[in-house]
PAVO-876829 format. One record per residue (C-alpha): residue in three letters; x negated, y negated, z negated; residue number from 1. Coordinates in steps of 0.5 Angstrom, whole numbers. Each point is the difference from the previous one (the first is absolute). Layout:
NUDO_res_px_py_pz_n
NUDO_ALA_X_Y_Z_NUM
...
END
This chain:
NUDO_res_px_py_pz_n
NUDO_MET_-228_-204_-211_1
NUDO_VAL_6_-5_0_2
NUDO_ALA_1_-4_7_3
NUDO_ASN_0_-8_-2_4
NUDO_HIS_4_-1_7_5
NUDO_PRO_8_0_0_6
NUDO_MET_3_7_1_7
NUDO_ILE_5_-3_5_8
NUDO_GLU_-1_-6_4_9
NUDO_LEU_5_-3_6_10
NUDO_ARG_-5_-5_4_11
NUDO_ARG_4_-5_4_12
NUDO_LEU_5_6_2_13
NUDO_HIS_5_-1_6_14
NUDO_ARG_5_5_3_15
NUDO_PHE_5_-2_5_16
NUDO_PHE_5_4_4_17
NUDO_GLY_2_-4_6_18
NUDO_LYS_2_-7_-3_19
NUDO_THR_1_3_-7_20
NUDO_LYS_-6_-2_-5_21
NUDO_ALA_1_6_-5_22
NUDO_VAL_-6_-2_-3_23
NUDO_ASN_-3_-7_1_24
NUDO_ASP_-7_-2_-2_25
NUDO_VAL_0_3_-7_26
NUDO_SER_-6_1_-5_27
NUDO_PHE_-1_2_-7_28
NUDO_GLU_-4_4_-4_29
NUDO_VAL_1_6_-5_30
NUDO_PRO_-5_2_-5_31
NUDO_ARG_-1_7_-3_32
NUDO_GLY_5_2_-5_33
NUDO_THR_5_-5_1_34
NUDO_VAL_7_1_1_35
NUDO_PHE_2_-5_6_36
NUDO_GLY_7_-2_1_37
NUDO_TYR_3_-1_8_38
NUDO_ILE_6_-4_0_39
NUDO_GLY_4_-2_5_40
NUDO_PRO_7_1_3_41
NUDO_ASN_2_5_6_42
NUDO_GLY_-4_-2_6_43
NUDO_ALA_-5_-4_-4_44
NUDO_GLY_-6_5_3_45
NUDO_LYS_-2_4_-6_46
NUDO_THR_1_7_3_47
NUDO_THR_-4_-2_6_48
NUDO_SER_-6_-3_-4_49
NUDO_MET_1_6_-4_50
NUDO_ARG_0_5_6_51
NUDO_ILE_-6_-4_3_52
NUDO_LEU_-4_1_-7_53
NUDO_ALA_2_8_1_54
NUDO_SER_-3_0_7_55
NUDO_LEU_7_1_3_56
NUDO_GLU_0_-6_4_57
NUDO_LEU_-5_-5_3_58
NUDO_PRO_0_-7_-1_59
NUDO_THR_0_-5_5_60
NUDO_TYR_-5_-4_-3_61
NUDO_GLY_-4_0_-6_62
NUDO_ASP_-2_6_-4_63
NUDO_ALA_2_3_-6_64
NUDO_PHE_-5_4_-5_65
NUDO_VAL_1_6_-5_66
NUDO_ASP_-6_1_-5_67
NUDO_GLY_-4_-5_5_68
NUDO_PHE_1_4_6_69
NUDO_SER_4_-3_6_70
NUDO_VAL_6_4_2_71
NUDO_ILE_-2_-2_8_72
NUDO_ASN_-7_3_-1_73
NUDO_ASP_0_5_-5_74
NUDO_PRO_7_3_0_75
NUDO_ASP_-2_7_-2_76
NUDO_ARG_-4_-3_-7_77
NUDO_VAL_6_-4_-1_78
NUDO_ARG_5_6_0_79
NUDO_ARG_-5_3_-5_80
NUDO_ARG_0_-5_-5_81
NUDO_LEU_8_-2_1_82
NUDO_GLY_6_3_-2_83
NUDO_PHE_7_-2_3_84
NUDO_MET_7_1_-3_85
NUDO_PRO_5_-3_6_86
NUDO_ASP_7_-2_-2_87
NUDO_TYR_2_7_4_88
NUDO_PHE_-4_6_0_89
NUDO_GLY_2_7_3_90
NUDO_THR_0_6_-4_91
NUDO_TYR_0_8_2_92
NUDO_ALA_6_2_-3_93
NUDO_ASP_-2_7_0_94
NUDO_VAL_-6_0_-4_95
NUDO_ASN_-1_-1_-8_96
NUDO_VAL_-4_-6_-3_97
NUDO_GLU_-6_3_-1_98
NUDO_GLU_0_3_7_99
NUDO_TYR_1_-7_3_100
NUDO_LEU_-5_-4_-4_101
NUDO_ASP_-5_6_1_102
NUDO_PHE_1_-1_8_103
NUDO_PHE_-2_-7_-1_104
NUDO_ALA_-6_1_-4_105
NUDO_ARG_-3_5_5_106
NUDO_SER_2_-5_6_107
NUDO_TYR_-5_-5_-4_108
NUDO_GLY_-5_6_0_109
NUDO_LEU_0_2_-8_110
NUDO_ILE_-2_7_-1_111
NUDO_GLY_-1_5_-5_112
NUDO_ARG_0_-2_-7_113
NUDO_GLU_0_-8_1_114
NUDO_ARG_7_1_4_115
NUDO_HIS_2_4_-6_116
NUDO_GLN_-2_-5_-5_117
NUDO_ARG_3_-6_4_118
NUDO_LEU_7_4_1_119
NUDO_GLN_0_1_-7_120
NUDO_TYR_-1_-7_-2_121
NUDO_VAL_4_-3_5_122
NUDO_MET_6_4_-2_123
NUDO_HIS_-1_-1_-8_124
NUDO_PHE_-1_-7_1_125
NUDO_THR_7_-1_4_126
NUDO_GLY_3_5_-4_127
NUDO_LEU_2_5_5_128
NUDO_ASP_-4_6_-3_129
NUDO_VAL_6_3_-3_130
NUDO_LEU_3_-1_7_131
NUDO_LYS_-5_3_4_132
NUDO_GLU_3_6_3_133
NUDO_LYS_7_-4_1_134
NUDO_PRO_2_-1_8_135
NUDO_ILE_-1_-7_2_136
NUDO_ARG_8_0_2_137
NUDO_GLY_2_1_-7_138
NUDO_LEU_-4_-6_-3_139
NUDO_SER_4_-6_-2_140
NUDO_LYS_-2_-7_3_141
NUDO_GLY_-5_-2_-6_142
NUDO_MET_-3_7_1_143
NUDO_LYS_-1_-1_7_144
NUDO_GLN_-3_-7_-1_145
NUDO_ARG_-5_3_-5_146
NUDO_LEU_-2_5_5_147
NUDO_CYS_-1_-5_5_148
NUDO_LEU_-5_-4_-5_149
NUDO_GLY_-3_7_-1_150
NUDO_ARG_-1_1_7_151
NUDO_ALA_-3_-7_1_152
NUDO_MET_-5_1_-6_153
NUDO_VAL_-2_7_1_154
NUDO_HIS_-7_-2_3_155
NUDO_ASP_-1_-5_-5_156
NUDO_PRO_0_-6_4_157
NUDO_ALA_-3_-6_-3_158
NUDO_VAL_6_-4_3_159
NUDO_LEU_7_1_0_160
NUDO_ILE_5_-3_4_161
NUDO_LEU_7_1_-2_162
NUDO_ASP_6_-3_4_163
NUDO_GLU_7_-1_-4_164
NUDO_PRO_-2_6_-5_165
NUDO_ALA_6_-1_-5_166
NUDO_ASN_5_0_6_167
NUDO_GLY_6_4_-2_168
NUDO_LEU_-3_2_-7_169
NUDO_ASP_4_0_-6_170
NUDO_PRO_-2_-5_-6_171
NUDO_ARG_-4_6_-4_172
NUDO_ALA_-4_2_7_173
NUDO_ARG_-1_-7_1_174
NUDO_ILE_-3_-1_-7_175
NUDO_GLU_-4_6_1_176
NUDO_LEU_-3_-2_7_177
NUDO_ARG_-2_-7_-3_178
NUDO_GLU_-4_4_-6_179
NUDO_MET_-3_4_5_180
NUDO_ILE_-3_-6_5_181
NUDO_ARG_-2_-3_-6_182
NUDO_GLU_-4_6_-3_183
NUDO_LEU_-3_1_7_184
NUDO_ALA_-3_-7_0_185
NUDO_ALA_-3_1_-7_186
NUDO_ARG_-4_5_3_187
NUDO_GLY_-2_-4_6_188
NUDO_THR_4_1_5_189
NUDO_THR_2_-6_4_190
NUDO_VAL_8_0_2_191
NUDO_LEU_4_-5_5_192
NUDO_VAL_7_1_-1_193
NUDO_SER_6_-3_3_194
NUDO_SER_7_0_-3_195
NUDO_HIS_6_-4_0_196
NUDO_ILE_1_1_-8_197
NUDO_LEU_-4_-6_-2_198
NUDO_THR_1_1_-7_199
NUDO_GLU_-4_6_0_200
NUDO_LEU_-5_-3_4_201
NUDO_ALA_-1_-6_-5_202
NUDO_GLU_-1_5_-5_203
NUDO_MET_-4_5_4_204
NUDO_CYS_-5_-5_4_205
NUDO_ASP_-6_-3_-1_206
NUDO_ARG_1_-5_6_207
NUDO_VAL_5_-1_5_208
NUDO_ALA_1_-2_7_209
NUDO_ILE_6_-3_3_210
NUDO_LEU_1_0_8_211
NUDO_GLU_6_-2_4_212
NUDO_ARG_0_0_8_213
NUDO_GLY_-7_3_0_214
NUDO_GLN_-3_-5_-4_215
NUDO_LEU_-3_-1_-7_216
NUDO_LEU_3_-5_-4_217
NUDO_ALA_-2_1_-7_218
NUDO_LEU_-6_4_-3_219
NUDO_GLY_-3_1_-7_220
NUDO_THR_3_3_-7_221
NUDO_VAL_7_-1_-2_222
NUDO_ALA_-2_-5_-5_223
NUDO_GLU_-4_-4_5_224
NUDO_ILE_6_0_6_225
NUDO_GLN_5_-2_-6_226
NUDO_LYS_-5_-6_-2_227
NUDO_GLN_0_-2_7_228
NUDO_GLN_7_0_1_229
NUDO_GLN_2_-3_-6_230
NUDO_PRO_-6_-3_-4_231
NUDO_GLN_5_-2_-5_232
NUDO_ARG_3_4_-5_233
NUDO_GLU_8_0_-2_234
NUDO_VAL_1_-1_-7_235
NUDO_ASN_7_1_-4_236
NUDO_VAL_1_-3_-7_237
NUDO_GLY_6_1_-4_238
NUDO_VAL_1_-4_-7_239
NUDO_LEU_5_0_-5_240
NUDO_GLY_5_-6_0_241
NUDO_ASP_0_-5_6_242
NUDO_PRO_-6_0_5_243
NUDO_THR_1_-7_2_244
NUDO_SER_-6_-2_-4_245
NUDO_LEU_-4_5_3_246
NUDO_LEU_2_-1_7_247
NUDO_GLN_-2_-8_-1_248
NUDO_TRP_-7_2_-4_249
NUDO_LEU_-2_5_6_250
NUDO_THR_2_-5_6_251
NUDO_VAL_-5_-5_-2_252
NUDO_ARG_-6_5_0_253
NUDO_THR_-5_0_5_254
NUDO_ASP_-1_8_0_255
NUDO_VAL_7_2_1_256
NUDO_ALA_5_-1_6_257
NUDO_ASP_7_1_3_258
NUDO_VAL_3_0_-7_259
NUDO_ARG_7_3_0_260
NUDO_LEU_5_2_-5_261
NUDO_ASN_3_7_1_262
NUDO_ALA_6_2_-4_263
NUDO_HIS_-3_0_-7_264
NUDO_SER_-8_0_2_265
NUDO_ILE_-4_-5_3_266
NUDO_ARG_-4_2_6_267
NUDO_PHE_-6_-3_3_268
NUDO_ALA_-7_1_4_269
NUDO_HIS_-6_0_-4_270
NUDO_GLN_-7_-2_3_271
NUDO_GLY_-5_5_-4_272
NUDO_GLU_-2_6_-2_273
NUDO_ARG_2_4_-6_274
NUDO_GLU_-4_-3_-5_275
NUDO_SER_3_-7_2_276
NUDO_GLU_7_3_-1_277
NUDO_ALA_-2_2_-7_278
NUDO_ALA_-2_-7_-1_279
NUDO_LEU_6_-3_3_280
NUDO_LEU_5_5_-5_281
NUDO_ARG_-5_-3_-6_282
NUDO_GLU_2_-7_2_283
NUDO_MET_7_1_0_284
NUDO_LEU_0_3_-7_285
NUDO_GLN_-4_-5_-2_286
NUDO_ALA_5_-5_3_287
NUDO_GLY_5_3_-4_288
NUDO_PHE_4_4_5_289
NUDO_ALA_3_6_-3_290
NUDO_VAL_-2_5_6_291
NUDO_CYS_3_7_0_292
NUDO_GLU_-2_2_7_293
NUDO_PHE_-6_-1_4_294
NUDO_GLY_-2_4_6_295
NUDO_SER_-3_-1_7_296
NUDO_HIS_-1_4_6_297
NUDO_ASN_-4_0_7_298
NUDO_ARG_4_2_6_299
NUDO_SER_1_8_1_300
NUDO_LEU_-4_3_7_301
NUDO_GLU_7_0_3_302
NUDO_ASP_1_-7_-1_303
NUDO_VAL_-7_-1_3_304
NUDO_PHE_2_4_6_305
NUDO_LEU_6_-4_1_306
NUDO_ALA_-4_-6_-1_307
NUDO_VAL_-5_2_5_308
NUDO_THR_4_3_5_309
NUDO_LYS_5_-3_5_310
NUDO_GLY_4_6_2_311
NUDO_LEU_-3_0_7_312
NUDO_VAL_0_6_4_313
NUDO_GLN_-3_2_7_314
END
């Protein structure tokens, strides 16, 4: 039976270190099968709140829940349901890949056929099956990241917490990691992932949260946050010949603003959705303008991040 409660929940979470408010009254929920992006500058409180979810830190106030269980009252149940991949992890250089994963499988109490099947699945999923006898000291950075992911998911957790999983990876390894995360979510695993590579988060995540100085500044889908920050879309129009007449035509309209000539094209802010943009283009053509270029865009996640945050540190 599938639970209908959030798989991750932060409820008025606070974590103070002396006068530093590392996490300051943060609340959000993450449903099952969601990839949730956790975004913020260094020192924003991301790692601290992830460590609280992993039951490695206790909150000063508030609570956090994994699959409905409190990290304060039920840490053992939380650990059974959660896999944590920190930004830095220790390895045992003189053991091979299979031995390393087997050690953690045994630590979670997996035995017999169940342990064997789980090891085979994890190594196949992460692409480590062909390297299972290779010593860890001989693995590349990308393979070590795969190994850490395999360690986090060896006990088949319902929730994965990934802190900067793509850090230091080459482009191919980042793409492959992104595909693995999306596949895990498609199978019902809930993934909270922190990263400074915002373009990848925008492609990967269903929802995101933006933090700064321990406080939650924005929450929602990328499109929702984009719309909150920029309700108008920027449109660029190119025409054959002199654009002055089109500039005048646009200036008197009530659905456009900030009309400006930009080299050989005209840029303006347009109030409306894609359907109204199509209607606007149709009106331009009916008015006799020789439109050779028409395009619009919302802000990227990087633009939104820069607009929401102020670059403050603590």
